[in-house]
VEXLO-171000 format. One record per residue (C-alpha): x, y, z; residue in one letter. Coordinates in steps of 0.05 Angstrom, whole numbers, padded with zeros to 5 digits, always signed. Layout:
N
XYZa
...
//
This chain:
975
+00000+00005-00001m
+00060+00044+00017t
+00087+00036-00055m
+00019+00051-00079n
+00020+00117-00047f
+00084+00132-00066f
+00072+00121-00144r
+00009+00166-00134g
+00052+00221-00106v
+00111+00215-00155m
+00070+00205-00229g
+00054+00141-00229g
-00023+00120-00261q
-00074+00135-00201p
-00119+00080-00173a
-00174+00129-00158g
-00195+00204-00159p
-00128+00245-00158q
-00112+00282-00090p
-00100+00356-00088t
-00033+00377-00068g
-00055+00398-00004a
-00082+00332+00006e
-00018+00298-00011t
+00026+00343+00025i
-00016+00327+00089h
-00005+00263+00076k
+00068+00263+00072l
+00073+00309+00138c
+00030+00247+00171d
+00081+00201+00139r
+00142+00241+00165v
+00109+00247+00233a
+00088+00177+00250s
+00130+00133+00213s
+00184+00093+00246t
+00239+00074+00192l
+00283+00121+00169l
+00276+00100+00096e
+00200+00121+00097d
+00216+00188+00132r
+00272+00201+00077r
+00220+00183+00022d
+00173+00225+00045a
+00217+00285+00059v
+00241+00283-00015r
+00172+00286-00037a
+00162+00345+00006l
+00222+00378-00026k
+00200+00369-00099s
+00130+00391-00086l
+00158+00450-00048s
+00170+00501-00103k
+00100+00491-00136k
+00067+00486-00067y
+00102+00530-00027r
+00045+00559+00014l
+00017+00487+00033e
+00089+00457+00050v
+00108+00521+00086g
+00048+00514+00126t
+00041+00440+00144q
+00115+00417+00136a
+00152+00461+00171m
+00148+00438+00239d
+00156+00367+00221h
+00219+00388+00186l
+00252+00425+00236i
+00240+00360+00279h
+00282+00320+00221i
+00338+00367+00238l
+00338+00351+00309q
+00331+00277+00314t
+00356+00249+00246d
+00427+00279+00252r
+00462+00216+00240s
+00431+00215+00164d
+00460+00262+00123s
+00415+00248+00062e
+00348+00260+00101i
+00381+00330+00129l
+00401+00355+00062g
+00329+00337+00040y
+00296+00371+00094a
+00345+00434+00086l
+00335+00445+00014d
+00255+00439+00031t
+00269+00496+00077l
+00305+00536+00036y
+00256+00527-00030n
+00197+00553+00021i
+00238+00611+00051i
+00275+00638-00003c
+00250+00692-00057n
+00296+00685-00111d
+00258+00641-00160e
+00195+00666-00153e
+00225+00739-00171e
+00250+00709-00234e
+00174+00681-00249q
+00148+00747-00226d
+00178+00790-00278e
+00120+00778-00323s
+00064+00790-00266e
+00039+00852-00231d
+00073+00878-00165e
+00019+00864-00126n
+00030+00785-00138a
+00107+00802-00128q
+00099+00833-00057k
+00046+00775-00041h
+00106+00726-00056e
+00159+00766-00014e
+00110+00772+00038d
+00108+00695+00041l
+00181+00689+00052g
+00184+00736+00112v
+00127+00699+00141l
+00154+00629+00139f
+00224+00664+00161t
+00190+00687+00225d
+00155+00624+00238k
+00222+00586+00233f
+00254+00636+00275l
+00194+00633+00328g
+00243+00587+00368d
+00314+00615+00371s
+00337+00550+00377e
+00331+00536+00302s
+00373+00584+00286v
+00433+00552+00340t
+00411+00484+00300l
+00424+00509+00235l
+00493+00541+00260l
+00509+00470+00294t
+00489+00429+00229l
+00541+00483+00189l
+00598+00438+00224e
+00581+00373+00186e
+00634+00373+00135f
+00582+00328+00092d
+00569+00369+00025f
+00490+00350+00024h
+00488+00380+00093v
+00529+00442+00099r
+00520+00467+00028w
+00441+00475+00035p
+00451+00504+00108g
+00492+00557+00084v
+00438+00577+00032k
+00384+00564+00082l
+00421+00614+00132l
+00430+00665+00071t
+00350+00665+00054a
+00341+00678+00132l
+00387+00736+00132l
+00358+00765+00080k
+00289+00761+00096n
+00293+00784+00175q
+00369+00809+00177c
+00372+00834+00245n
+00328+00782+00283q
+00375+00730+00251v
+00443+00775+00271q
+00418+00780+00344g
+00413+00704+00345v
+00476+00696+00319i
+00513+00743+00359l
+00499+00710+00424v
+00508+00639+00401s
+00575+00613+00424p
+00628+00604+00376m
+00570+00631+00315g
+00612+00672+00283v
+00672+00629+00284s
+00627+00583+00254r
+00610+00616+00197l
+00688+00643+00183m
+00705+00577+00174d
+00664+00569+00107l
+00717+00612+00080l
+00768+00555+00090a
+00726+00498+00061d
+00766+00467-00002s
+00696+00465-00043r
+00695+00527-00079e
+00618+00527-00079v
+00614+00528-00006i
+00662+00579+00005r
+00630+00619-00051n
+00564+00617-00015d
+00599+00631+00045g
+00618+00694+00027l
+00548+00712+00002l
+00529+00691+00070l
+00579+00737+00108l
+00557+00794+00062q
+00482+00788+00093q
+00513+00777+00165l
+00553+00842+00161t
+00502+00885+00135k
+00490+00948+00187g
+00515+00905+00249n
+00580+00942+00280a
+00596+00885+00328a
+00589+00829+00285i
+00636+00862+00235q
+00686+00870+00288k
+00677+00801+00308i
+00693+00779+00235v
+00750+00827+00224a
+00786+00795+00291f
+00773+00727+00259e
+00827+00745+00208n
+00776+00759+00152a
+00816+00807+00127f
+00878+00762+00112e
+00828+00705+00086r
+00794+00752+00037l
+00859+00782+00006l
+00882+00718+00000d
+00823+00695-00041i
+00826+00764-00085i
+00899+00746-00103t
+00886+00670-00114e
+00828+00689-00163e
+00870+00742-00205g
+00856+00806-00168s
+00823+00853-00212s
+00820+00802-00274d
+00794+00749-00223g
+00708+00726-00232g
+00650+00739-00190i
+00684+00721-00136v
+00730+00770-00130v
+00673+00814-00130e
+00642+00781-00067d
+00701+00787-00035c
+00705+00859-00044l
+00632+00877-00022l
+00648+00839+00042l
+00708+00876+00051l
+00666+00949+00044v
+00615+00919+00093n
+00670+00903+00140l
+00697+00975+00138l
+00651+01022+00121k
+00630+01069+00170n
+00668+01024+00225n
+00728+01056+00259s
+00754+00998+00288s
+00755+00958+00234n
+00791+01012+00194q
+00845+01027+00241n
+00853+00947+00245f
+00859+00944+00167f
+00902+00999+00167k
+00951+00973+00227e
+00951+00904+00192g
+00986+00935+00133s
+00928+00917+00088y
+00937+00977+00052i
+00998+00955+00030q
+00967+00897-00008r
+00918+00930-00039m
+00974+00968-00089k
+00979+00912-00137p
+00902+00920-00155w
+00915+00983-00195f
+00969+00963-00235e
+00956+00966-00304v
+00986+00963-00377g
+00999+01008-00433d
+00942+00965-00469d
+00878+00982-00433n
+00831+00964-00484s
+00774+00911-00484g
+00765+00909-00403w
+00709+00858-00395s
+00648+00878-00355a
+00676+00838-00297q
+00743+00874-00290k
+00706+00935-00289v
+00665+00921-00239t
+00721+00887-00191n
+00758+00952-00203l
+00703+00995-00184h
+00696+00960-00121l
+00767+00967-00111m
+00763+01036-00120l
+00708+01045-00074q
+00746+01009-00023l
+00800+01052-00019v
+00748+01118-00011r
+00720+01078+00044v
+00784+01086+00080m
+00794+01161+00069v
+00726+01183+00064s
+00713+01250+00094p
+00658+01224+00145v
+00708+01185+00177n
+00742+01224+00237s
+00801+01267+00215p
+00855+01230+00253g
+00836+01162+00214a
+00829+01188+00149t
+00898+01224+00161s
+00937+01166+00182s
+00907+01123+00118c
+00929+01184+00072q
+00996+01177+00096k
+00997+01101+00087s
+00972+01099+00018m
+01027+01150+00000y
+01079+01118+00036q
+01066+01050-00001c
+01055+01080-00067g
+00982+01074-00076l
+00971+01145-00092l
+01018+01144-00143q
+00990+01079-00175q
+00917+01116-00177l
+00958+01173-00210c
+00985+01131-00261t
+00909+01103-00274i
+00891+01170-00281l
+00943+01194-00332m
+00937+01122-00367a
+00896+01124-00444t
+00848+01072-00457g
+00815+01076-00389v
+00733+01058-00391p
+00706+01121-00368a
+00665+01103-00312d
+00729+01079-00280i
+00766+01139-00295l
+00713+01179-00262t
+00719+01137-00202e
+00792+01138-00210t
+00786+01213-00199i
+00741+01213-00143n
+00790+01168-00105t
+00845+01200-00118v
+00812+01268-00092s
+00787+01237-00027e
+00867+01211-00016v
+00891+01279-00025i
+00835+01322+00010r
+00869+01356+00067g
+00932+01323+00068s
+00988+01371+00050q
+01047+01318+00033i
+00990+01284-00017n
+00971+01348-00038q
+01040+01367-00056d
+01056+01302-00094y
+00991+01307-00137f
+01011+01381-00154a
+01077+01350-00189s
+01041+01294-00225v
+01050+01308-00309n
+01008+01280-00356a
+01041+01236-00410p
+01043+01295-00466s
+01087+01332-00507n
+01109+01379-00475p
+01089+01349-00407p
+01033+01381-00374r
+01010+01386-00298p
+00955+01335-00284a
+00916+01390-00250i
+00913+01429-00325v
+00892+01372-00356v
+00834+01358-00307l
+00813+01422-00315l
+00808+01422-00387m
+00760+01364-00377s
+00725+01402-00336m
+00706+01467-00378v
+00700+01419-00441n
+00626+01419-00452e
+00632+01353-00495r
+00659+01312-00431q
+00610+01269-00396p
+00572+01307-00336f
+00591+01254-00286v
+00669+01265-00309l
+00659+01336-00298r
+00634+01338-00242c
+00691+01294-00213a
+00743+01334-00241v
+00714+01390-00198l
+00716+01347-00136y
+00787+01333-00144c
+00802+01403-00156f
+00763+01418-00093q
+00800+01367-00051c
+00866+01398-00077f
+00856+01466-00055l
+00820+01441+00019y
+00863+01461+00074k
+00919+01480+00017n
+00941+01554+00022q
+00997+01532-00016k
+00957+01501-00074g
+00911+01570-00068q
+00970+01608-00072g
+01000+01575-00138e
+00934+01569-00171i
+00919+01650-00161v
+00986+01660-00181a
+00972+01636-00247t
+00925+01694-00258l
+00968+01747-00239l
+01002+01790-00293p
+01069+01774-00262s
+01067+01697-00277t
+01027+01696-00346i
+01056+01651-00394d
+01033+01663-00466a
+01060+01592-00490n
+01032+01551-00437s
+00956+01538-00409i
+00956+01550-00340s
+00898+01530-00287a
+00881+01604-00283g
+00871+01615-00358q
+00823+01551-00357l
+00782+01582-00300l
+00776+01646-00333c
+00756+01614-00399g
+00703+01571-00363g
+00682+01629-00325l
+00662+01673-00381f
+00644+01609-00441s
+00578+01604-00468a
+00567+01533-00425d
+00527+01556-00364s
+00555+01489-00335l
+00627+01509-00341s
+00609+01579-00317n
+00579+01548-00250w
+00643+01494-00244c
+00699+01548-00258a
+00662+01601-00207a
+00658+01552-00152v
+00728+01526-00170a
+00753+01596-00163l
+00717+01606-00100a
+00759+01544-00071h
+00824+01575-00089a
+00802+01634-00044l
+00764+01597+00011q
+00793+01617+00086d
+00849+01655+00047n
+00850+01729+00063l
+00917+01741+00023t
+00899+01699-00039q
+00831+01752-00037k
+00865+01806-00037e
+00920+01783-00090q
+00858+01766-00136l
+00842+01838-00135l
+00902+01850-00185r
+00876+01807-00233v
+00858+01844-00301q
+00826+01819-00363l
+00824+01848-00432a
+00754+01846-00455t
+00758+01876-00527s
+00809+01913-00574l
+00819+01980-00563g
+00787+01981-00489k
+00822+01980-00430p
+00821+01916-00387p
+00781+01911-00329v
+00788+01871-00259s
+00766+01807-00250l
+00721+01830-00196l
+00692+01881-00241q
+00678+01833-00299q
+00637+01785-00251c
+00593+01841-00231t
+00590+01868-00305n
+00561+01798-00325i
+00511+01797-00269l
+00480+01860-00290s
+00478+01847-00356q
+00417+01812-00350g
+00394+01811-00423d
+00459+01784-00451k
+00449+01723-00404i
+00376+01715-00431n
+00392+01718-00500r
+00450+01662-00487r
+00404+01619-00455a
+00339+01642-00486k
+00312+01575-00484s
+00340+01551-00422e
+00317+01586-00354k
+00359+01537-00311g
+00424+01549-00346s
+00415+01625-00331k
+00398+01614-00266v
+00464+01571-00257q
+00507+01619-00286t
+00486+01676-00244r
+00482+01629-00180v
+00554+01610-00193g
+00584+01681-00203l
+00541+01698-00133l
+00572+01642-00093m
+00642+01667-00122l
+00634+01746-00102l
+00604+01722-00031c
+00661+01683-00012t
+00712+01727-00044w
+00689+01793-00001i
+00667+01759+00057s
+00716+01773+00114n
+00757+01817+00069c
+00744+01893+00074p
+00788+01907+00017i
+00747+01870-00027a
+00683+01896-00002v
+00716+01964-00014t
+00729+01948-00089h
+00664+01920-00101f
+00621+01979-00065l
+00666+02033-00108h
+00625+02008-00172n
+00569+02052-00169q
+00531+02004-00212e
+00533+01946-00165n
+00485+01974-00103v
+00428+01993-00151p
+00434+01919-00189f
+00435+01885-00120l
+00374+01926-00089t
+00333+01927-00156g
+00349+01844-00159q
+00322+01842-00084i
+00262+01886-00090s
+00226+01855-00152e
+00172+01799-00150n
+00202+01748-00190l
+00180+01672-00205g
+00205+01614-00169e
+00264+01606-00210d
+00293+01668-00194e
+00281+01669-00116r
+00350+01636-00108l
+00379+01686-00142v
+00344+01743-00102q
+00367+01711-00039g
+00439+01701-00065l
+00438+01777-00085c
+00411+01792-00008a
+00466+01754+00018l
+00519+01793-00022l
+00491+01859-00004l
+00491+01837+00068g
+00561+01819+00068i
+00580+01886+00042c
+00545+01912+00107i
+00575+01867+00153y
+00645+01866+00140y
+00642+01940+00111n
+00705+01985+00141d
+00668+02049+00121n
+00716+02073+00082s
+00669+02101+00028l
+00629+02157+00047e
+00568+02147+00002n
+00565+02070+00027y
+00582+02066+00096t
+00539+02009+00137k
+00488+02064+00162e
+00476+02085+00087k
+00471+02015+00065l
+00419+01996+00117k
+00379+02059+00106q
+00376+02044+00032l
+00351+01974+00045i
+00301+02004+00089e
+00272+02052+00038k
+00281+02007-00025r
+00262+01938-00005i
+00247+01941+00079g
+00285+01902+00127k
+00229+01843+00138e
+00226+01843+00063n
+00304+01835+00065f
+00308+01784+00112v
+00256+01741+00084e
+00292+01746+00010k
+00352+01720+00050l
+00324+01662+00072g
+00314+01634+00003f
+00380+01610+00000v
+00370+01559+00061t
+00293+01541+00046k
+00315+01517-00024h
+00304+01447-00032e
+00380+01433-00061l
+00407+01471-00011y
+00408+01413+00042s
+00425+01360-00009r
+00491+01401-00026a
+00499+01399+00054a
+00508+01337+00068q
+00571+01316+00035k
+00633+01353+00001p
+00631+01311-00067q
+00582+01348-00119p
+00533+01291-00135v
+00473+01311-00175f
+00424+01274-00222p
+00425+01326-00279s
+00455+01391-00301p
+00408+01434-00278e
+00409+01416-00207q
+00478+01429-00197m
+00470+01502-00164l
+00503+01497-00091f
+00574+01478-00070d
+00584+01441+00001h
+00630+01494+00025e
+00585+01549+00004f
+00528+01524+00047t
+00576+01525+00109k
+00589+01601+00094l
+00509+01620+00085v
+00499+01585+00153k
+00556+01625+00186e
+00527+01691+00161l
+00456+01691+00155e
+00442+01701+00232g
+00500+01756+00237v
+00472+01790+00173i
+00401+01792+00200t
+00424+01824+00265k
+00467+01875+00229a
+00412+01899+00187v
+00365+01906+00248h
+00410+01944+00287k
+00395+02019+00296t
+00459+02075+00292s
+00462+02074+00367e
+00464+02003+00374e
+00525+02000+00325e
+00552+02056+00363k
+00549+02016+00434k
+00570+01954+00388e
+00636+01997+00366e
+00645+02021+00436e
+00640+01955+00462v
+00687+01922+00408k
+00740+01975+00429k
+00740+01960+00498t
+00736+01887+00484l
+00804+01900+00441e
+00834+01939+00493q
+00817+01893+00546h
+00837+01833+00498d
+00899+01869+00486s
+00914+01885+00562i
+00898+01810+00576v
+00954+01794+00523i
+00995+01833+00552q
+00990+01802+00615y
+00989+01735+00591k
+01055+01747+00561d
+01080+01776+00618l
+01055+01714+00664i
+01084+01674+00608r
+01148+01706+00613d
+01159+01695+00689q
+01128+01632+00687d
+01188+01609+00641t
+01233+01644+00691q
+01206+01611+00747i
+01212+01544+00714q
+01287+01561+00693e
+01296+01584+00767l
+01257+01519+00789r
+01307+01480+00746e
+01373+01516+00769q
+01348+01501+00839v
+01337+01434+00831s
+01404+01424+00795t
+01445+01462+00849l
+01395+01420+00903s
+01424+01360+00868l
+01494+01377+00864n
+01490+01393+00945s
+01463+01327+00955e
+01521+01297+00919q
+01568+01328+00954m
+01534+01320+01020q
+01537+01247+01004n
+01603+01246+00983q
+01637+01285+01044v
+01586+01235+01090t
+01627+01175+01052q
+01686+01211+01063q
+01671+01218+01138q
+01652+01153+01149s
+01709+01122+01123q
+01759+01164+01159i
+01724+01143+01223q
+01731+01071+01199q
+01802+01082+01187h
+01819+01113+01260k
+01785+01056+01287d
+01828+01008+01245q
+01896+01052+01262y
+01878+01048+01341n
+01865+00980+01339i
+01929+00966+01302l
+01967+01007+01349k
+01944+00971+01411l
+01958+00901+01374k
+02030+00927+01352l
+02046+00971+01420g
+02059+00894+01461k
+02112+00871+01409d
+02167+00919+01419s
+02193+00971+01453q
+02223+01009+01392g
+02153+01003+01356l
+02122+01032+01423s
+02174+01094+01415s
+02154+01099+01340s
+02081+01100+01354q
+02094+01148+01409g
+02121+01202+01366e
+02072+01188+01314g
+02018+01206+01367a
+02064+01268+01393h
+02066+01302+01327v
+01988+01294+01318n
+01982+01302+01249g
+02039+01335+01229l
+02043+01295+01163h
+02107+01327+01134t
+02149+01309+01191e
+02123+01233+01197e
+02140+01223+01118l
+02210+01252+01133g
+02216+01202+01194q
+02192+01143+01146l
+02246+01166+01091r
+02300+01160+01153e
+02277+01095+01173e
+02278+01073+01099v
+02352+01095+01091e
+02374+01058+01153e
+02335+01000+01134l
+02380+01009+01061r
+02445+01008+01103r
+02428+00951+01142q
+02416+00920+01075h
+02483+00942+01058t
+02520+00918+01116l
+02488+00845+01105q
+02513+00853+01034h
+02583+00867+01058t
+02580+00808+01112q
+02549+00762+01056l
+02613+00772+01013s
+02655+00759+01079d
+02620+00691+01083k
+02635+00680+01012d
+02708+00693+01020s
+02705+00642+01079l
+02671+00590+01034i
+02732+00595+00991n
+02779+00588+01045t
+02746+00525+01070l
+02747+00498+00995r
+02825+00510+01000c
+02828+00474+01066g
+02788+00415+01034a
+02838+00408+00981a
+02898+00407+01029a
+02859+00364+01075a
+02866+00307+01019a
+02930+00294+01036q
+02934+00301+01108t
+02874+00253+01127a
+02855+00281+01198e
+02786+00295+01209g
+02771+00302+01282g
+02787+00386+01288a
+02750+00410+01239g
+02673+00405+01277g
+02679+00472+01313f
+02691+00523+01255d
+02631+00490+01212n
+02592+00505+01278t
+02609+00575+01282e
+02591+00582+01210l
+02528+00558+01212l
+02506+00599+01278g
+02535+00666+01243e
+02481+00639+01181v
+02420+00632+01235e
+02432+00696+01269s
+02431+00735+01194l
+02367+00695+01190r
+02334+00723+01251s
+02365+00791+01234r
+02330+00792+01164v
+02259+00767+01188q
+02261+00826+01242a
+02284+00874+01191q
+02218+00849+01143c
+02169+00853+01206a
+02191+00923+01215e
+02190+00947+01143i
+02113+00921+01149n
+02099+00957+01214q
+02133+01026+01180l
+02083+01018+01120q
+02014+01001+01159t
+02036+01066+01200e
+02050+01108+01139r
+01973+01089+01118l
+01951+01106+01173e
+01986+01178+01175l
+01961+01193+01107i
+01888+01177+01124r
+01898+01222+01190r
+01922+01281+01144a
+01864+01270+01095e
+01817+01279+01157a
+01842+01333+01183v
+01852+01373+01117s
+01777+01358+01092s
+01728+01336+01144a
+01719+01406+01179p
+01711+01447+01113a
+01662+01391+01075s
+01609+01397+01140s
+01614+01472+01141s
+01599+01480+01065e
+01552+01427+01062s
+01507+01454+01122s
+01514+01524+01086a
+01497+01492+01016d
+01436+01463+01050t
+01411+01527+01087v
+01415+01564+01025k
+01372+01516+00981v
+01319+01507+01029s
+01312+01592+01036e
+01311+01594+00958l
+01249+01546+00953e
+01211+01579+01007s
+01223+01649+00975r
+01205+01623+00912l
+01136+01594+00937a
+01114+01653+00970a
+01117+01706+00914q
+01132+01714+00840t
+01155+01788+00851t
+01222+01766+00887e
+01254+01732+00819t
+01311+01784+00832e
+01331+01762+00899r
+01328+01688+00880l
+01378+01704+00823k
+01421+01731+00874e
+01415+01677+00914e
+01427+01629+00852c
+01496+01670+00842r
+01509+01664+00916g
+01493+01589+00915l
+01537+01584+00856r
+01600+01618+00890e
+01587+01570+00950g
+01589+01513+00903h
+01644+01532+00861a
+01686+01538+00928g
+01671+01475+00954l
+01686+01441+00885e
+01756+01479+00890q
+01763+01452+00966q
+01747+01384+00942l
+01799+01385+00885a
+01848+01407+00931s
+01835+01353+00979a
+01837+01302+00914q
+01901+01335+00892s
+01934+01323+00965t
+01908+01256+00965v
+01942+01243+00896a
+02009+01274+00916i
+02013+01234+00983e
+01988+01169+00941q
+02049+01176+00896t
+02096+01188+00958e
+02066+01127+00982k
+02076+01084+00926t
+02148+01104+00917k
+02158+01081+00987l
+02124+01011+00971q
+02174+01003+00912q
+02226+01017+00949e
+02205+00963+01013v
+02187+00924+00952q
+02263+00924+00930e
+02291+00912+01000s
+02250+00858+01009k
+02268+00827+00948k
+02344+00835+00958e
+02328+00805+01032q
+02302+00740+00997d
+02357+00735+00951d
+02402+00740+01008l
+02373+00682+01048l
+02373+00646+00983m
+02451+00652+00977l
+02455+00638+01056l
+02418+00576+01043a
+02464+00554+00993d
+02525+00570+01030q
+02492+00527+01086d
+02487+00468+01037q
+02561+00480+01011k
+02590+00482+01073i
+02559+00417+01099l
+02584+00387+01029n
+02653+00408+01044l
+02647+00385+01117k
+02630+00313+01096q
+02678+00306+01046r
+02736+00329+01099l
+02706+00279+01149r
+02708+00232+01091d
+02782+00248+01078l
+02796+00245+01155g
+02820+00319+01149e
+02823+00352+01214t
+02783+00416+01219i
+02812+00478+01244d
+02781+00511+01309e
+02751+00569+01276d
+02709+00517+01238e
+02698+00473+01303d
+02664+00535+01337d
+02623+00550+01273l
+02603+00478+01280d
+02583+00482+01358a
+02547+00550+01345r
+02502+00511+01291d
+02490+00454+01335q
+02467+00496+01394f
+02406+00474+01420g
+02369+00397+01414e
+02333+00421+01354d
+02395+00444+01309d
+02428+00373+01330d
+02379+00330+01300d
+02381+00370+01240d
+02455+00361+01228e
+02442+00288+01247e
+02383+00280+01187e
+02436+00316+01140d
+02484+00271+01154e
+02445+00215+01138e
+02427+00247+01071n
+02493+00263+01052n
+02519+00188+01066d
//
């Protein structure tokens, strides 16, 4: 029976009446809900999938809950999961229906779209459904992951904010979706890009999470792998996602810049010499790449972030690459236009980028500046409208906050710099200003106004410009020529007889130029009022009752006349502030004047131009207001209204108040300068006091350390004196003499020298005795030779013993002398330390205390009053002198120590030499002992009798029990 049912569903011959679609879907839903076999549920879901497109409403209404239940329970079977996800996608997505509804009416199409939103809301009724879908995206199986991606994308299209909220709070929700970009299957990766595009729309929090999930690195890698600008639609999807992540998101923009990703954009804009035959996809890709650059330097971003990105683009060569495209041939018109807009925002407000752009030359013969080439396109009426708007925007950005560039443009109009053989920017602007094309008039007027924006110097310089109108007539100033064109309305009417909008466009452009020119420039106001025809023309224009098209011109004329009042310096007697206000009251009326002035800000195109700097207009006729001019109007409208309503008495009071305020400001400025100077002096004095205090502390520390060392040396010296006082009477008397002199260092050094001389004499005496012993040894040798014949050996012991006794006596005397030398060295060091203590300790202590008192006195006086600055200076001078004296005393003490150290070194060298000579003497005596013993043994062996002297030496040598033992050991060694 089951098979018959599915045959009916799947197209077999029905056994009875054909069931309706709703009935079939109902039966399939029952089968999905009640079947225990996985195969039956799978077949039923497959059947629902096949019917979901044709019976979208029925399947969505009856089967959605069952399909969601399948996703929850049958996780182990990827096939049934895939069928369920595909079915949900078909009933939620509107793509297929949109294609079918192209031939249907709008109501049917709206119904289908509402159906998708309805089923989306039903699916999102339980937020766990989206969490379940995110969990299924972790499945690697293609038949589960791909339909899951498409379903989530459809949900985001229909209910973006609600789905974003669920994903945002879902643990690892965004991370799971970012894993799609790493999928090796391009279909899933590409649909993952579409999913992330929908996910990141208008949600800054998700944009940040996606960015910090290494999205920039992955997307730029995909763009490079796909061929950059030559790539396909995948590159386009990546660029759209990048724009979503960066647009109006300062955090991501900073992360993109700090990650050095701007440098990776440079290869995108490398173009060859042959730029013909660009594909539509390449144009789209490059357009999005330029848009991405503009997102990073958009004027709506914070100034600091924009400036930082502009600097990075210049340093990495991206700006240079864009200028190369700008000057290349064969580039499509829309790409060239977007490149101009991009370069405009890269250089806007950045001095280094503006300077570079001014140095760019077009590859022509002779080379021309890029600015000149672009201006030629702007004033050429045959160029596309969007291209001319882009060039105007580029010129405005070049002059934005660029007084150097403004001066260079105005300089090309001055008589001294005009070159007849070349075309300059000034010549092109003048040509456009007075051409027959109203759009060129407007663009040139606005461009010239930007050369004067917030630059009083250039406004005054432009008054020098003279124009030759025709042969035989004297030249007129540029200001006069502009007002002449305004006043000659009949000529403009004939020029634009069939186009009322064009006449208005030209006059609006000239009026904006004049308002910008004379605002905040009293000299220009005087020049304007000097022409007797200007004021009557303005009052006539304002007082007339004209149509809607002329109201804007009336409002701008009122603004121009108001500027002449507000910035009037009353240098012209006929056109002072008061007389101009009286003229307005008589000819126009103050209320009527203010009403006409309000026509400017109430115009519908005014608010559109005030939104952003870039001039974007649907058609040339709507090109009336400039962004910077709207700022000027907003600034001046209120002050002009107040100025017109003020009476003469109020003017006088205001003038008096202004003078008083100016005087007050000048006094305040003087006091500020005085206080600033005093603060500087106080700061310098504080630094000097701090330096001197630091030096004083350092010297105090040195004195304390030296005093501590002296005390330690004194203690050590006293201990040594106590120890050495018990050794001998001679040492005690020597120490007594040292104590008796009590610090007379010179006499002690003389005594030490005498003792060293005594040691030298003793050493000479010992050396003489050693020579005598050598002669005695030689005598013994001769005696040994005679003893070889006599063979008497019993009487020689006495002389040998006497010789050994004398040697031992010499040894004891040498040891005593060494001990005495060491004691003298110790006493000498103690005498040097005592001398240092006597000379430096008292002076250092007194100077240190005086220095501390002065520093504390300076600090108290400096904190008390700033008027005591001179006294502080005198104190500082005294402190410096005390410091210098202290340094001199320290240097003197150090010099004395150095001299004494030299003397000490000499004495130590002499003592070392004496010790060395004594050591040599001991060695010689030891050798003599050994030789005597050998000779005695030989004499005994020969049987020779030793003399009595020699026996006495032997007896002395054998004195004591220990000496006898040593002699017996020597004889045993000789045997």
